[in-house]
mmCIF file as Biopython writes it, N, C-alpha, C and O atoms, coordinates in Angstrom:
data_model
#
loop_
_atom_site.group_PDB
_atom_site.id
_atom_site.type_symbol
_atom_site.label_atom_id
_atom_site.label_alt_id
_atom_site.label_comp_id
_atom_site.label_asym_id
_atom_site.label_entity_id
_atom_site.label_seq_id
_atom_site.pdbx_PDB_ins_code
_atom_site.Cartn_x
_atom_site.Cartn_y
_atom_site.Cartn_z
_atom_site.occupancy
_atom_site.B_iso_or_equiv
_atom_site.auth_seq_id
_atom_site.auth_asym_id
_atom_site.pdbx_PDB_model_num
ATOM 1   N N  . MET A ? 1  ? -2.041 -3.859  -0.707 1.0 0.0 1  A 1 
ATOM 2   C CA . MET A ? 1  ? -1.796 -2.497  -0.869 1.0 0.0 1  A 1 
ATOM 3   C C  . MET A ? 1  ? -0.197 -2.508  -0.573 1.0 0.0 1  A 1 
ATOM 4   O O  . MET A ? 1  ? 0.274  -3.278  0.265  1.0 0.0 1  A 1 
ATOM 5   N N  . LYS A ? 2  ? 0.621  -1.584  -1.334 1.0 0.0 2  A 1 
ATOM 6   C CA . LYS A ? 2  ? 2.120  -1.584  -1.545 1.0 0.0 2  A 1 
ATOM 7   C C  . LYS A ? 2  ? 1.843  -0.614  -0.508 1.0 0.0 2  A 1 
ATOM 8   O O  . LYS A ? 2  ? 1.074  0.323   -0.725 1.0 0.0 2  A 1 
ATOM 9   N N  . THR A ? 3  ? 2.422  -0.780  0.611  1.0 0.0 3  A 1 
ATOM 10  C CA . THR A ? 3  ? 3.105  0.539   1.884  1.0 0.0 3  A 1 
ATOM 11  C C  . THR A ? 3  ? 3.796  1.177   2.102  1.0 0.0 3  A 1 
ATOM 12  O O  . THR A ? 3  ? 5.001  0.936   2.022  1.0 0.0 3  A 1 
ATOM 13  N N  . ARG A ? 4  ? 3.427  1.961   2.368  1.0 0.0 4  A 1 
ATOM 14  C CA . ARG A ? 4  ? 4.810  2.916   2.798  1.0 0.0 4  A 1 
ATOM 15  C C  . ARG A ? 4  ? 5.326  3.426   3.701  1.0 0.0 4  A 1 
ATOM 16  O O  . ARG A ? 4  ? 6.472  3.819   3.918  1.0 0.0 4  A 1 
ATOM 17  N N  . HIS A ? 5  ? 4.309  3.409   4.315  1.0 0.0 5  A 1 
ATOM 18  C CA . HIS A ? 5  ? 4.835  4.446   5.604  1.0 0.0 5  A 1 
ATOM 19  C C  . HIS A ? 5  ? 3.550  3.186   6.451  1.0 0.0 5  A 1 
ATOM 20  O O  . HIS A ? 5  ? 2.606  2.535   6.006  1.0 0.0 5  A 1 
ATOM 21  N N  . ALA A ? 6  ? 4.192  3.343   7.864  1.0 0.0 6  A 1 
ATOM 22  C CA . ALA A ? 6  ? 3.410  2.349   8.866  1.0 0.0 6  A 1 
ATOM 23  C C  . ALA A ? 6  ? 3.572  3.310   10.356 1.0 0.0 6  A 1 
ATOM 24  O O  . ALA A ? 6  ? 4.657  3.865   10.534 1.0 0.0 6  A 1 
ATOM 25  N N  . ALA A ? 7  ? 2.780  3.432   11.106 1.0 0.0 7  A 1 
ATOM 26  C CA . ALA A ? 7  ? 2.937  4.055   12.895 1.0 0.0 7  A 1 
ATOM 27  C C  . ALA A ? 7  ? 2.237  2.390   13.699 1.0 0.0 7  A 1 
ATOM 28  O O  . ALA A ? 7  ? 1.422  1.551   13.318 1.0 0.0 7  A 1 
ATOM 29  N N  . VAL A ? 8  ? 2.839  2.510   14.579 1.0 0.0 8  A 1 
ATOM 30  C CA . VAL A ? 8  ? 2.049  1.564   15.440 1.0 0.0 8  A 1 
ATOM 31  C C  . VAL A ? 8  ? 2.030  2.422   16.733 1.0 0.0 8  A 1 
ATOM 32  O O  . VAL A ? 8  ? 2.963  3.036   17.250 1.0 0.0 8  A 1 
ATOM 33  N N  . TRP A ? 9  ? 0.397  2.284   17.234 1.0 0.0 9  A 1 
ATOM 34  C CA . TRP A ? 9  ? 0.262  2.835   18.658 1.0 0.0 9  A 1 
ATOM 35  C C  . TRP A ? 9  ? -0.228 1.409   19.563 1.0 0.0 9  A 1 
ATOM 36  O O  . TRP A ? 9  ? -1.116 0.620   19.241 1.0 0.0 9  A 1 
ATOM 37  N N  . LEU A ? 10 ? 0.519  1.370   20.606 1.0 0.0 10 A 1 
ATOM 38  C CA . LEU A ? 10 ? -0.018 0.352   21.760 1.0 0.0 10 A 1 
ATOM 39  C C  . LEU A ? 10 ? -0.103 0.331   23.176 1.0 0.0 10 A 1 
ATOM 40  O O  . LEU A ? 10 ? 1.014  0.735   23.500 1.0 0.0 10 A 1 
ATOM 41  N N  . ASP A ? 11 ? -0.568 0.169   23.945 1.0 0.0 11 A 1 
ATOM 42  C CA . ASP A ? 11 ? -0.821 0.005   25.352 1.0 0.0 11 A 1 
ATOM 43  C C  . ASP A ? 11 ? -1.320 -1.179  25.672 1.0 0.0 11 A 1 
ATOM 44  O O  . ASP A ? 11 ? -1.660 -2.057  24.878 1.0 0.0 11 A 1 
ATOM 45  N N  . HIS A ? 12 ? -1.378 -1.218  27.078 1.0 0.0 12 A 1 
ATOM 46  C CA . HIS A ? 12 ? -1.675 -2.874  27.819 1.0 0.0 12 A 1 
ATOM 47  C C  . HIS A ? 12 ? -2.615 -3.470  27.343 1.0 0.0 12 A 1 
ATOM 48  O O  . HIS A ? 12 ? -2.689 -4.673  27.592 1.0 0.0 12 A 1 
ATOM 49  N N  . ASN A ? 13 ? -3.657 -2.839  26.497 1.0 0.0 13 A 1 
ATOM 50  C CA . ASN A ? 13 ? -5.043 -3.580  25.611 1.0 0.0 13 A 1 
ATOM 51  C C  . ASN A ? 13 ? -4.271 -3.936  24.694 1.0 0.0 13 A 1 
ATOM 52  O O  . ASN A ? 13 ? -3.758 -5.054  24.743 1.0 0.0 13 A 1 
ATOM 53  N N  . GLU A ? 14 ? -3.992 -2.989  23.560 1.0 0.0 14 A 1 
ATOM 54  C CA . GLU A ? 14 ? -3.819 -3.585  22.470 1.0 0.0 14 A 1 
ATOM 55  C C  . GLU A ? 14 ? -3.004 -2.993  21.727 1.0 0.0 14 A 1 
ATOM 56  O O  . GLU A ? 14 ? -2.371 -2.080  22.257 1.0 0.0 14 A 1 
ATOM 57  N N  . ALA A ? 15 ? -2.770 -3.263  20.438 1.0 0.0 15 A 1 
ATOM 58  C CA . ALA A ? 15 ? -1.777 -2.730  19.490 1.0 0.0 15 A 1 
ATOM 59  C C  . ALA A ? 15 ? -2.918 -2.381  18.344 1.0 0.0 15 A 1 
ATOM 60  O O  . ALA A ? 15 ? -3.863 -3.086  17.992 1.0 0.0 15 A 1 
ATOM 61  N N  . ARG A ? 16 ? -2.534 -1.077  17.877 1.0 0.0 16 A 1 
ATOM 62  C CA . ARG A ? 16 ? -3.130 -0.911  16.515 1.0 0.0 16 A 1 
ATOM 63  C C  . ARG A ? 16 ? -1.944 -0.251  15.415 1.0 0.0 16 A 1 
ATOM 64  O O  . ARG A ? 16 ? -1.289 0.737   15.749 1.0 0.0 16 A 1 
ATOM 65  N N  . ILE A ? 17 ? -1.787 -0.806  14.296 1.0 0.0 17 A 1 
ATOM 66  C CA . ILE A ? 17 ? -1.036 -0.623  13.006 1.0 0.0 17 A 1 
ATOM 67  C C  . ILE A ? 17 ? -1.936 0.087   12.155 1.0 0.0 17 A 1 
ATOM 68  O O  . ILE A ? 17 ? -3.039 -0.187  11.682 1.0 0.0 17 A 1 
ATOM 69  N N  . PHE A ? 18 ? -1.200 1.040   12.090 1.0 0.0 18 A 1 
ATOM 70  C CA . PHE A ? 18 ? -2.029 2.175   10.510 1.0 0.0 18 A 1 
ATOM 71  C C  . PHE A ? 18 ? -0.987 1.748   9.339  1.0 0.0 18 A 1 
ATOM 72  O O  . PHE A ? 18 ? 0.221  1.927   9.497  1.0 0.0 18 A 1 
ATOM 73  N N  . PHE A ? 19 ? -1.313 1.395   8.613  1.0 0.0 19 A 1 
ATOM 74  C CA . PHE A ? 19 ? -0.696 1.587   7.218  1.0 0.0 19 A 1 
ATOM 75  C C  . PHE A ? 19 ? -0.948 2.495   6.293  1.0 0.0 19 A 1 
ATOM 76  O O  . PHE A ? 19 ? -2.071 2.588   5.796  1.0 0.0 19 A 1 
ATOM 77  N N  . VAL A ? 20 ? -0.109 3.145   6.003  1.0 0.0 20 A 1 
ATOM 78  C CA . VAL A ? 20 ? -0.397 4.567   4.897  1.0 0.0 20 A 1 
ATOM 79  C C  . VAL A ? 20 ? 0.240  4.574   3.349  1.0 0.0 20 A 1 
ATOM 80  O O  . VAL A ? 20 ? 1.442  4.382   3.167  1.0 0.0 20 A 1 
ATOM 81  N N  . ASN A ? 21 ? -0.587 4.787   2.384  1.0 0.0 21 A 1 
ATOM 82  C CA . ASN A ? 21 ? 0.207  5.096   1.361  1.0 0.0 21 A 1 
ATOM 83  C C  . ASN A ? 21 ? -0.328 6.687   0.775  1.0 0.0 21 A 1 
ATOM 84  O O  . ASN A ? 21 ? -0.803 7.546   1.518  1.0 0.0 21 A 1 
ATOM 85  N N  . THR A ? 22 ? -0.204 6.784   -0.159 1.0 0.0 22 A 1 
ATOM 86  C CA . THR A ? 22 ? -0.826 7.907   -1.174 1.0 0.0 22 A 1 
ATOM 87  C C  . THR A ? 22 ? -1.919 8.106   -1.465 1.0 0.0 22 A 1 
ATOM 88  O O  . THR A ? 22 ? -2.448 9.200   -1.664 1.0 0.0 22 A 1 
ATOM 89  N N  . ASP A ? 23 ? -2.433 6.947   -1.530 1.0 0.0 23 A 1 
ATOM 90  C CA . ASP A ? 23 ? -4.074 6.670   -1.801 1.0 0.0 23 A 1 
ATOM 91  C C  . ASP A ? 23 ? -4.886 6.052   -1.052 1.0 0.0 23 A 1 
ATOM 92  O O  . ASP A ? 23 ? -6.040 5.948   -1.469 1.0 0.0 23 A 1 
ATOM 93  N N  . ALA A ? 24 ? -4.517 5.418   0.356  1.0 0.0 24 A 1 
ATOM 94  C CA . ALA A ? 24 ? -5.669 4.627   1.239  1.0 0.0 24 A 1 
ATOM 95  C C  . ALA A ? 24 ? -4.858 4.416   2.614  1.0 0.0 24 A 1 
ATOM 96  O O  . ALA A ? 24 ? -3.665 4.717   2.669  1.0 0.0 24 A 1 
ATOM 97  N N  . PHE A ? 25 ? -5.341 4.047   3.390  1.0 0.0 25 A 1 
ATOM 98  C CA . PHE A ? 25 ? -4.868 3.531   4.940  1.0 0.0 25 A 1 
ATOM 99  C C  . PHE A ? 25 ? -5.616 2.196   5.085  1.0 0.0 25 A 1 
ATOM 100 O O  . PHE A ? 25 ? -6.627 1.899   4.450  1.0 0.0 25 A 1 
ATOM 101 N N  . GLU A ? 26 ? -4.867 1.264   6.194  1.0 0.0 26 A 1 
ATOM 102 C CA . GLU A ? 26 ? -6.038 0.168   6.549  1.0 0.0 26 A 1 
ATOM 103 C C  . GLU A ? 26 ? -5.296 0.376   8.287  1.0 0.0 26 A 1 
ATOM 104 O O  . GLU A ? 26 ? -4.496 1.266   8.576  1.0 0.0 26 A 1 
ATOM 105 N N  . THR A ? 27 ? -5.752 -0.554  9.130  1.0 0.0 27 A 1 
ATOM 106 C CA . THR A ? 27 ? -5.350 -0.520  10.217 1.0 0.0 27 A 1 
ATOM 107 C C  . THR A ? 27 ? -5.895 -2.045  10.790 1.0 0.0 27 A 1 
ATOM 108 O O  . THR A ? 27 ? -6.973 -2.572  10.515 1.0 0.0 27 A 1 
ATOM 109 N N  . LEU A ? 28 ? -5.057 -2.462  11.473 1.0 0.0 28 A 1 
ATOM 110 C CA . LEU A ? 28 ? -4.486 -4.063  12.038 1.0 0.0 28 A 1 
ATOM 111 C C  . LEU A ? 28 ? -5.050 -3.562  13.779 1.0 0.0 28 A 1 
ATOM 112 O O  . LEU A ? 28 ? -4.894 -2.527  14.427 1.0 0.0 28 A 1 
ATOM 113 N N  . SER A ? 29 ? -5.598 -4.599  14.006 1.0 0.0 29 A 1 
ATOM 114 C CA . SER A ? 29 ? -5.597 -4.451  15.712 1.0 0.0 29 A 1 
ATOM 115 C C  . SER A ? 29 ? -5.230 -5.723  16.354 1.0 0.0 29 A 1 
ATOM 116 O O  . SER A ? 29 ? -5.657 -6.815  15.978 1.0 0.0 29 A 1 
ATOM 117 N N  . VAL A ? 30 ? -4.385 -5.530  17.381 1.0 0.0 30 A 1 
ATOM 118 C CA . VAL A ? 30 ? -3.394 -6.560  18.106 1.0 0.0 30 A 1 
ATOM 119 C C  . VAL A ? 30 ? -3.979 -6.711  19.392 1.0 0.0 30 A 1 
ATOM 120 O O  . VAL A ? 30 ? -3.565 -5.844  20.160 1.0 0.0 30 A 1 
ATOM 121 N N  . ARG A ? 31 ? -4.809 -7.515  19.918 1.0 0.0 31 A 1 
ATOM 122 C CA . ARG A ? 31 ? -5.116 -7.666  21.583 1.0 0.0 31 A 1 
ATOM 123 C C  . ARG A ? 31 ? -3.991 -8.060  22.550 1.0 0.0 31 A 1 
ATOM 124 O O  . ARG A ? 31 ? -3.229 -9.027  22.554 1.0 0.0 31 A 1 
ATOM 125 N N  . SER A ? 32 ? -4.097 -7.232  23.192 1.0 0.0 32 A 1 
ATOM 126 C CA . SER A ? 32 ? -3.091 -8.199  24.498 1.0 0.0 32 A 1 
ATOM 127 C C  . SER A ? 32 ? -3.758 -9.260  25.051 1.0 0.0 32 A 1 
ATOM 128 O O  . SER A ? 32 ? -4.972 -9.457  24.994 1.0 0.0 32 A 1 
ATOM 129 N N  . PRO A ? 33 ? -2.631 -10.180 25.779 1.0 0.0 33 A 1 
ATOM 130 C CA . PRO A ? 33 ? -3.408 -11.188 26.540 1.0 0.0 33 A 1 
ATOM 131 C C  . PRO A ? 33 ? -4.149 -10.644 27.622 1.0 0.0 33 A 1 
ATOM 132 O O  . PRO A ? 33 ? -5.179 -11.192 28.014 1.0 0.0 33 A 1 
ATOM 133 N N  . ASN A ? 34 ? -3.557 -9.269  28.298 1.0 0.0 34 A 1 
ATOM 134 C CA . ASN A ? 34 ? -3.866 -8.578  29.699 1.0 0.0 34 A 1 
ATOM 135 C C  . ASN A ? 34 ? -4.759 -7.556  29.855 1.0 0.0 34 A 1 
ATOM 136 O O  . ASN A ? 34 ? -4.545 -6.607  30.609 1.0 0.0 34 A 1 
ATOM 137 N N  . ARG A ? 35 ? -5.937 -7.708  29.065 1.0 0.0 35 A 1 
ATOM 138 C CA . ARG A ? 35 ? -7.047 -6.746  28.715 1.0 0.0 35 A 1 
ATOM 139 C C  . ARG A ? 35 ? -7.791 -6.918  29.903 1.0 0.0 35 A 1 
ATOM 140 O O  . ARG A ? 35 ? -8.878 -6.342  29.923 1.0 0.0 35 A 1 
ATOM 141 N N  . HIS A ? 36 ? -7.420 -7.665  31.036 1.0 0.0 36 A 1 
ATOM 142 C CA . HIS A ? 36 ? -8.614 -7.238  32.141 1.0 0.0 36 A 1 
ATOM 143 C C  . HIS A ? 36 ? -7.817 -6.268  33.073 1.0 0.0 36 A 1 
ATOM 144 O O  . HIS A ? 36 ? -6.627 -5.958  33.008 1.0 0.0 36 A 1 
ATOM 145 N N  . VAL A ? 37 ? -8.643 -5.926  33.831 1.0 0.0 37 A 1 
ATOM 146 C CA . VAL A ? 37 ? -8.294 -4.800  35.022 1.0 0.0 37 A 1 
ATOM 147 C C  . VAL A ? 37 ? -7.217 -5.633  35.871 1.0 0.0 37 A 1 
ATOM 148 O O  . VAL A ? 37 ? -7.300 -6.850  36.032 1.0 0.0 37 A 1 
ATOM 149 N N  . HIS A ? 38 ? -6.507 -5.073  36.235 1.0 0.0 38 A 1 
ATOM 150 C CA . HIS A ? 38 ? -5.482 -5.721  37.240 1.0 0.0 38 A 1 
ATOM 151 C C  . HIS A ? 38 ? -5.057 -4.587  38.602 1.0 0.0 38 A 1 
ATOM 152 O O  . HIS A ? 38 ? -4.154 -3.762  38.736 1.0 0.0 38 A 1 
ATOM 153 N N  . ARG A ? 39 ? -6.208 -5.034  39.487 1.0 0.0 39 A 1 
ATOM 154 C CA . ARG A ? 39 ? -6.174 -3.778  40.741 1.0 0.0 39 A 1 
ATOM 155 C C  . ARG A ? 39 ? -4.999 -3.971  41.620 1.0 0.0 39 A 1 
ATOM 156 O O  . ARG A ? 39 ? -4.462 -2.956  42.065 1.0 0.0 39 A 1 
ATOM 157 N N  . HIS A ? 40 ? -4.449 -5.330  41.984 1.0 0.0 40 A 1 
ATOM 158 C CA . HIS A ? 40 ? -3.648 -5.805  42.948 1.0 0.0 40 A 1 
ATOM 159 C C  . HIS A ? 40 ? -2.407 -6.533  42.233 1.0 0.0 40 A 1 
ATOM 160 O O  . HIS A ? 40 ? -2.296 -7.757  42.161 1.0 0.0 40 A 1 
ATOM 161 N N  . PRO A ? 41 ? -1.541 -5.656  41.743 1.0 0.0 41 A 1 
ATOM 162 C CA . PRO A ? 41 ? -0.242 -6.294  40.650 1.0 0.0 41 A 1 
ATOM 163 C C  . PRO A ? 41 ? 0.759  -6.897  42.334 1.0 0.0 41 A 1 
ATOM 164 O O  . PRO A ? 41 ? 0.998  -6.428  43.447 1.0 0.0 41 A 1 
ATOM 165 N N  . VAL A ? 42 ? 1.030  -8.065  41.626 1.0 0.0 42 A 1 
ATOM 166 C CA . VAL A ? 42 ? 1.963  -8.850  42.920 1.0 0.0 42 A 1 
ATOM 167 C C  . VAL A ? 42 ? 3.530  -8.644  42.572 1.0 0.0 42 A 1 
ATOM 168 O O  . VAL A ? 42 ? 4.499  -8.555  43.325 1.0 0.0 42 A 1 
ATOM 169 N N  . SER A ? 43 ? 3.430  -8.602  41.132 1.0 0.0 43 A 1 
ATOM 170 C CA . SER A ? 43 ? 4.566  -8.089  40.254 1.0 0.0 43 A 1 
ATOM 171 C C  . SER A ? 43 ? 4.660  -7.533  39.228 1.0 0.0 43 A 1 
ATOM 172 O O  . SER A ? 43 ? 3.560  -7.501  38.676 1.0 0.0 43 A 1 
ATOM 173 N N  . ARG A ? 44 ? 5.587  -6.961  38.542 1.0 0.0 44 A 1 
ATOM 174 C CA . ARG A ? 44 ? 5.527  -6.602  37.183 1.0 0.0 44 A 1 
ATOM 175 C C  . ARG A ? 44 ? 5.728  -7.602  35.958 1.0 0.0 44 A 1 
ATOM 176 O O  . ARG A ? 44 ? 5.798  -7.314  34.763 1.0 0.0 44 A 1 
ATOM 177 N N  . GLU A ? 45 ? 5.803  -8.867  36.574 1.0 0.0 45 A 1 
ATOM 178 C CA . GLU A ? 45 ? 5.931  -9.601  35.445 1.0 0.0 45 A 1 
ATOM 179 C C  . GLU A ? 45 ? 4.739  -10.595 35.199 1.0 0.0 45 A 1 
ATOM 180 O O  . GLU A ? 45 ? 4.050  -10.682 36.215 1.0 0.0 45 A 1 
ATOM 181 N N  . ASP A ? 46 ? 4.308  -11.333 34.215 1.0 0.0 46 A 1 
ATOM 182 C CA . ASP A ? 46 ? 3.411  -12.028 33.793 1.0 0.0 46 A 1 
ATOM 183 C C  . ASP A ? 46 ? 3.616  -13.388 34.245 1.0 0.0 46 A 1 
ATOM 184 O O  . ASP A ? 46 ? 3.924  -14.160 33.337 1.0 0.0 46 A 1 
ATOM 185 N N  . LYS A ? 47 ? 3.528  -13.894 35.414 1.0 0.0 47 A 1 
ATOM 186 C CA . LYS A ? 47 ? 4.487  -15.136 35.969 1.0 0.0 47 A 1 
ATOM 187 C C  . LYS A ? 47 ? 2.885  -16.070 35.662 1.0 0.0 47 A 1 
ATOM 188 O O  . LYS A ? 47 ? 3.115  -17.222 36.029 1.0 0.0 47 A 1 
ATOM 189 N N  . ALA A ? 48 ? 2.116  -16.017 35.389 1.0 0.0 48 A 1 
ATOM 190 C CA . ALA A ? 48 ? 0.673  -17.249 35.364 1.0 0.0 48 A 1 
ATOM 191 C C  . ALA A ? 48 ? 1.170  -17.487 33.796 1.0 0.0 48 A 1 
ATOM 192 O O  . ALA A ? 48 ? 1.436  -18.684 33.687 1.0 0.0 48 A 1 
ATOM 193 N N  . HIS A ? 49 ? 1.330  -16.985 32.896 1.0 0.0 49 A 1 
ATOM 194 C CA . HIS A ? 49 ? 1.555  -17.036 31.126 1.0 0.0 49 A 1 
ATOM 195 C C  . HIS A ? 49 ? 2.612  -16.252 30.690 1.0 0.0 49 A 1 
ATOM 196 O O  . HIS A ? 49 ? 2.412  -15.305 29.929 1.0 0.0 49 A 1 
ATOM 197 N N  . PRO A ? 50 ? 4.320  -16.711 31.312 1.0 0.0 50 A 1 
ATOM 198 C CA . PRO A ? 50 ? 5.319  -15.611 30.500 1.0 0.0 50 A 1 
ATOM 199 C C  . PRO A ? 50 ? 5.300  -15.643 29.451 1.0 0.0 50 A 1 
ATOM 200 O O  . PRO A ? 50 ? 5.933  -14.648 29.099 1.0 0.0 50 A 1 
ATOM 201 N N  . GLY A ? 51 ? 4.857  -16.344 28.309 1.0 0.0 51 A 1 
ATOM 202 C CA . GLY A ? 51 ? 5.229  -16.363 27.014 1.0 0.0 51 A 1 
ATOM 203 C C  . GLY A ? 51 ? 3.943  -15.065 26.381 1.0 0.0 51 A 1 
ATOM 204 O O  . GLY A ? 51 ? 4.071  -14.591 25.252 1.0 0.0 51 A 1 
ATOM 205 N N  . ASP A ? 52 ? 3.292  -14.834 26.900 1.0 0.0 52 A 1 
ATOM 206 C CA . ASP A ? 52 ? 2.022  -14.299 26.516 1.0 0.0 52 A 1 
ATOM 207 C C  . ASP A ? 52 ? 2.640  -12.642 25.782 1.0 0.0 52 A 1 
ATOM 208 O O  . ASP A ? 52 ? 2.211  -12.164 24.732 1.0 0.0 52 A 1 
ATOM 209 N N  . ALA A ? 53 ? 3.477  -12.156 26.472 1.0 0.0 53 A 1 
ATOM 210 C CA . ALA A ? 53 ? 4.202  -11.019 26.206 1.0 0.0 53 A 1 
ATOM 211 C C  . ALA A ? 53 ? 5.018  -10.927 24.766 1.0 0.0 53 A 1 
ATOM 212 O O  . ALA A ? 53 ? 5.071  -9.997  23.960 1.0 0.0 53 A 1 
ATOM 213 N N  . LYS A ? 54 ? 5.621  -12.212 24.743 1.0 0.0 54 A 1 
ATOM 214 C CA . LYS A ? 54 ? 6.428  -12.672 23.546 1.0 0.0 54 A 1 
ATOM 215 C C  . LYS A ? 54 ? 5.510  -12.728 22.878 1.0 0.0 54 A 1 
ATOM 216 O O  . LYS A ? 54 ? 5.682  -11.817 22.068 1.0 0.0 54 A 1 
ATOM 217 N N  . ARG A ? 55 ? 4.527  -13.248 22.641 1.0 0.0 55 A 1 
ATOM 218 C CA . ARG A ? 55 ? 3.459  -13.758 21.134 1.0 0.0 55 A 1 
ATOM 219 C C  . ARG A ? 55 ? 2.789  -12.119 21.134 1.0 0.0 55 A 1 
ATOM 220 O O  . ARG A ? 55 ? 2.844  -11.426 20.117 1.0 0.0 55 A 1 
ATOM 221 N N  . PHE A ? 56 ? 2.257  -11.703 22.226 1.0 0.0 56 A 1 
ATOM 222 C CA . PHE A ? 56 ? 1.826  -10.134 21.838 1.0 0.0 56 A 1 
ATOM 223 C C  . PHE A ? 56 ? 2.779  -9.515  20.585 1.0 0.0 56 A 1 
ATOM 224 O O  . PHE A ? 56 ? 2.495  -9.450  19.389 1.0 0.0 56 A 1 
ATOM 225 N N  . PHE A ? 57 ? 4.147  -9.034  21.356 1.0 0.0 57 A 1 
ATOM 226 C CA . PHE A ? 57 ? 5.138  -8.260  20.231 1.0 0.0 57 A 1 
ATOM 227 C C  . PHE A ? 57 ? 5.294  -9.341  19.149 1.0 0.0 57 A 1 
ATOM 228 O O  . PHE A ? 57 ? 5.099  -8.903  18.015 1.0 0.0 57 A 1 
ATOM 229 N N  . ASP A ? 58 ? 5.592  -10.616 19.223 1.0 0.0 58 A 1 
ATOM 230 C CA . ASP A ? 58 ? 5.470  -11.118 17.949 1.0 0.0 58 A 1 
ATOM 231 C C  . ASP A ? 58 ? 4.584  -10.850 16.672 1.0 0.0 58 A 1 
ATOM 232 O O  . ASP A ? 58 ? 4.864  -10.671 15.487 1.0 0.0 58 A 1 
ATOM 233 N N  . GLU A ? 59 ? 3.515  -10.890 17.315 1.0 0.0 59 A 1 
ATOM 234 C CA . GLU A ? 59 ? 2.239  -11.041 16.599 1.0 0.0 59 A 1 
ATOM 235 C C  . GLU A ? 59 ? 2.063  -9.284  15.658 1.0 0.0 59 A 1 
ATOM 236 O O  . GLU A ? 59 ? 1.505  -9.058  14.584 1.0 0.0 59 A 1 
ATOM 237 N N  . ILE A ? 60 ? 2.730  -8.396  16.527 1.0 0.0 60 A 1 
ATOM 238 C CA . ILE A ? 60 ? 2.859  -6.955  16.029 1.0 0.0 60 A 1 
ATOM 239 C C  . ILE A ? 60 ? 4.099  -7.036  14.838 1.0 0.0 60 A 1 
ATOM 240 O O  . ILE A ? 60 ? 4.080  -6.543  13.710 1.0 0.0 60 A 1 
ATOM 241 N N  . ALA A ? 61 ? 4.945  -7.663  15.355 1.0 0.0 61 A 1 
ATOM 242 C CA . ALA A ? 61 ? 6.264  -7.446  13.996 1.0 0.0 61 A 1 
ATOM 243 C C  . ALA A ? 61 ? 5.743  -8.305  13.209 1.0 0.0 61 A 1 
ATOM 244 O O  . ALA A ? 61 ? 5.964  -7.979  12.043 1.0 0.0 61 A 1 
ATOM 245 N N  . ARG A ? 62 ? 4.983  -9.527  13.324 1.0 0.0 62 A 1 
ATOM 246 C CA . ARG A ? 62 ? 4.548  -9.857  11.848 1.0 0.0 62 A 1 
ATOM 247 C C  . ARG A ? 62 ? 3.853  -9.275  10.953 1.0 0.0 62 A 1 
ATOM 248 O O  . ARG A ? 62 ? 3.885  -9.373  9.727  1.0 0.0 62 A 1 
ATOM 249 N N  . GLY A ? 63 ? 2.960  -8.408  11.926 1.0 0.0 63 A 1 
ATOM 250 C CA . GLY A ? 63 ? 1.829  -7.539  11.229 1.0 0.0 63 A 1 
ATOM 251 C C  . GLY A ? 63 ? 2.865  -6.216  10.516 1.0 0.0 63 A 1 
ATOM 252 O O  . GLY A ? 63 ? 2.392  -5.563  9.585  1.0 0.0 63 A 1 
ATOM 253 N N  . LEU A ? 64 ? 4.245  -5.912  11.025 1.0 0.0 64 A 1 
ATOM 254 C CA . LEU A ? 64 ? 4.824  -4.708  10.185 1.0 0.0 64 A 1 
ATOM 255 C C  . LEU A ? 64 ? 5.896  -5.868  9.288  1.0 0.0 64 A 1 
ATOM 256 O O  . LEU A ? 64 ? 6.915  -5.294  8.904  1.0 0.0 64 A 1 
ATOM 257 N N  . ASP A ? 65 ? 5.853  -6.996  8.996  1.0 0.0 65 A 1 
ATOM 258 C CA . ASP A ? 65 ? 6.587  -7.662  8.085  1.0 0.0 65 A 1 
ATOM 259 C C  . ASP A ? 65 ? 6.504  -6.986  6.642  1.0 0.0 65 A 1 
ATOM 260 O O  . ASP A ? 65 ? 5.430  -6.780  6.077  1.0 0.0 65 A 1 
ATOM 261 N N  . GLY A ? 66 ? 7.862  -6.631  6.053  1.0 0.0 66 A 1 
ATOM 262 C CA . GLY A ? 66 ? 7.688  -5.908  4.793  1.0 0.0 66 A 1 
ATOM 263 C C  . GLY A ? 66 ? 7.625  -4.493  4.659  1.0 0.0 66 A 1 
ATOM 264 O O  . GLY A ? 66 ? 7.735  -4.026  3.525  1.0 0.0 66 A 1 
ATOM 265 N N  . ILE A ? 67 ? 7.442  -3.615  5.787  1.0 0.0 67 A 1 
ATOM 266 C CA . ILE A ? 67 ? 7.092  -2.556  5.843  1.0 0.0 67 A 1 
ATOM 267 C C  . ILE A ? 67 ? 8.718  -1.940  5.623  1.0 0.0 67 A 1 
ATOM 268 O O  . ILE A ? 67 ? 8.920  -0.726  5.604  1.0 0.0 67 A 1 
#
């Protein structure tokens, strides 16, 4: 599908990319590595897996490649 437009919605659980053209649309979901409930945060940084956020945003960017 040759995409003319895309929209991205994201939160701490996942990202959804919506691809839209004149006759169809598709959705791509990217799961966040931080899907669990985090009741008592020690800090705002992810010290256990510091590369997780980078991988999450890189996967979103790859999903938007060519848009």
